[in-house]
SEPAMI-819887 format. One line per field, with one value per residue (C-alpha): x, y, z; residue number from 1. Coordinates in Angstrom, 1 decimal. Last residue first. Example, Ala and Ser with C-alpha at 12.3 -4.5 7.8 and 13.67 -1.06 7.14 Angstrom:
<kolvos>
x [13.7, 12.3]
y [-1.1, -4.5]
z [7.1, 7.8]
i [2, 1]
</kolvos>
This chain:
<kolvos>
x [-143.4, -140.3, -140.3, -140.9, -137.7, -135.6, -136.6, -136.3, -133.1, -131.8, -133.4, -131.8, -128.5, -129.1, -130.0, -127.0, -124.5, -126.3, -126.1, -122.4, -121.4, -120.1, -119.4, -120.6, -119.1, -121.4, -124.3, -127.1, -129.8, -132.5, -133.6, -134.1, -136.7, -136.4, -139.5, -140.2, -143.6, -145.0, -145.6, -146.9, -145.6, -146.7, -146.6, -150.2, -151.7, -150.1, -151.9, -150.1, -151.2, -148.8, -145.7, -142.5, -139.0, -136.3, -133.6, -130.4, -128.7, -125.1, -124.0, -120.2, -118.5, -115.0, -113.3, -116.5, -117.2, -113.3, -113.6, -116.7, -115.6, -112.3, -114.6, -116.7, -113.4, -112.1, -115.6, -115.4, -111.9, -113.0, -116.0, -113.8, -111.4, -114.3, -115.9, -112.4, -112.1, -115.8, -115.2, -111.9, -113.9, -116.9, -114.3, -112.5, -115.6, -116.4, -119.3, -122.6, -124.7, -126.5, -123.3, -121.0, -123.6, -123.8, -119.8, -119.3, -121.8, -120.1, -116.7, -118.0, -118.6, -117.3, -118.9, -122.4, -126.1, -125.0, -122.4, -125.1, -127.1, -124.1, -123.3, -127.0, -127.0, -123.4, -124.7, -127.7, -126.3, -123.9, -120.2, -117.3, -114.3, -110.9, -108.8, -106.5, -103.0, -101.5, -98.9, -95.5, -93.9, -95.3, -94.4, -90.7, -89.3, -85.4, -83.2, -81.1, -83.2, -82.6, -85.3, -87.4, -84.9, -83.1, -79.8, -79.6]
y [38.5, 36.5, 35.7, 39.6, 40.2, 38.3, 40.4, 43.6, 43.0, 42.5, 45.5, 47.5, 46.1, 47.6, 51.0, 51.0, 50.2, 52.9, 55.2, 55.0, 53.6, 55.7, 53.4, 54.6, 53.0, 53.0, 52.1, 54.3, 52.7, 51.8, 55.5, 55.7, 53.0, 50.6, 50.5, 47.2, 46.6, 49.8, 53.2, 56.1, 59.4, 62.2, 59.6, 60.6, 60.8, 57.6, 55.8, 53.8, 50.5, 48.4, 50.2, 49.0, 48.4, 46.2, 45.2, 44.5, 41.2, 40.9, 37.7, 37.4, 35.8, 37.2, 36.7, 37.4, 40.7, 41.8, 41.3, 43.4, 46.0, 46.2, 46.2, 49.1, 51.0, 50.4, 51.5, 54.7, 55.5, 55.1, 57.4, 59.9, 59.9, 60.0, 63.1, 64.8, 64.3, 65.2, 68.5, 69.0, 69.1, 70.9, 73.8, 73.5, 74.2, 77.1, 77.6, 79.2, 76.1, 76.0, 77.0, 74.8, 71.8, 72.5, 73.0, 69.5, 67.8, 69.0, 68.0, 64.5, 63.9, 60.9, 59.1, 59.3, 58.8, 59.3, 62.0, 64.0, 63.9, 64.6, 67.8, 68.8, 68.7, 70.2, 73.1, 73.4, 73.2, 76.2, 75.2, 76.9, 77.1, 77.0, 80.3, 80.2, 80.6, 83.8, 83.4, 85.2, 86.4, 89.7, 90.4, 90.0, 88.7, 89.3, 86.0, 85.4, 82.4, 80.6, 78.1, 80.1, 80.7, 84.1, 83.0, 79.1]
z [10.3, 9.7, 6.1, 5.6, 7.4, 5.3, 2.0, 4.2, 5.2, 1.8, 0.7, 3.6, 2.7, -0.9, 0.6, 2.9, -0.3, -2.3, 0.6, 1.0, 4.3, 7.5, 10.5, 14.0, 16.8, 19.9, 17.4, 16.7, 14.1, 17.0, 17.2, 13.4, 13.8, 10.6, 8.3, 7.0, 8.7, 7.2, 8.5, 6.3, 7.8, 10.1, 13.2, 14.7, 11.2, 9.8, 12.4, 15.2, 16.0, 13.9, 14.9, 13.8, 15.6, 14.2, 16.5, 15.1, 15.6, 14.5, 13.3, 12.8, 9.7, 10.8, 7.2, 5.5, 7.4, 7.1, 3.2, 3.0, 4.9, 2.6, -0.6, 1.0, 1.8, -1.8, -2.9, -1.0, -2.2, -5.9, -5.3, -3.6, -6.6, -9.0, -7.1, -7.2, -11.2, -11.5, -9.5, -11.5, -14.7, -13.4, -12.3, -15.5, -17.4, -15.6, -13.2, -13.7, -13.2, -16.6, -18.5, -16.5, -17.1, -20.7, -21.2, -19.2, -21.5, -24.5, -23.3, -22.5, -18.9, -17.1, -13.8, -15.5, -14.0, -10.1, -11.3, -12.8, -9.7, -7.7, -10.0, -9.6, -5.8, -5.5, -7.6, -5.8, -2.3, -3.6, -4.3, -2.6, -4.8, -3.0, -3.6, -6.7, -5.4, -6.3, -9.1, -8.6, -11.6, -11.7, -8.1, -9.0, -5.7, -6.2, -6.5, -3.3, -2.2, -5.6, -5.6, -7.9, -10.3, -10.6, -11.2, -11.3]
i [152, 151, 150, 149, 148, 147, 146, 145, 144, 143, 142, 141, 140, 139, 138, 137, 136, 135, 134, 133, 132, 131, 130, 129, 128, 127, 126, 125, 124, 123, 122, 121, 120, 119, 118, 117, 116, 115, 114, 113, 112, 111, 110, 109, 108, 107, 106, 105, 104, 103, 102, 101, 100, 99, 98, 97, 96, 95, 94, 93, 92, 91, 90, 89, 88, 87, 86, 85, 84, 83, 82, 81, 80, 79, 78, 77, 76, 75, 74, 73, 72, 71, 70, 69, 68, 67, 66, 65, 64, 63, 62, 61, 60, 59, 58, 57, 56, 55, 54, 53, 52, 51, 50, 49, 48, 47, 46, 45, 44, 43, 42, 41, 40, 39, 38, 37, 36, 35, 34, 33, 32, 31, 30, 29, 28, 27, 26, 25, 24, 23, 22, 21, 20, 19, 18, 17, 16, 15, 14, 13, 12, 11, 10, 9, 8, 7, 6, 5, 4, 3, 2, 1]
</kolvos>
């Protein structure tokens, strides 16, 4: 039709053109607070959203959209984890990962407390890195620890 946005002959009226909103860049502390809240609750009530928005100096819409995006990311991660689990169950490969610990080192020489269940970060590098969400990694590590304690 005449004057519709799809009409190449339509005059460009600057007042009718909406400028696309620039992408919001969240500070580290804002992301930390949002992530911490997300870890406790996937969905916010309107009053919770208003409170978080006010405390982080964001609009309620920014908080709402952040949570929508984060839930979608979480769902993608869950789907990828499920796919990884399905693949590993179908192939049933045993992968031996060397565990390194230091009995003789004192905490002062290393700068942290050492115990048998600590994994050396140097041995955690593989040629094909796979990104796991931390919760899944932590769960795997606790399973590993329970198996390792029987071996030591």
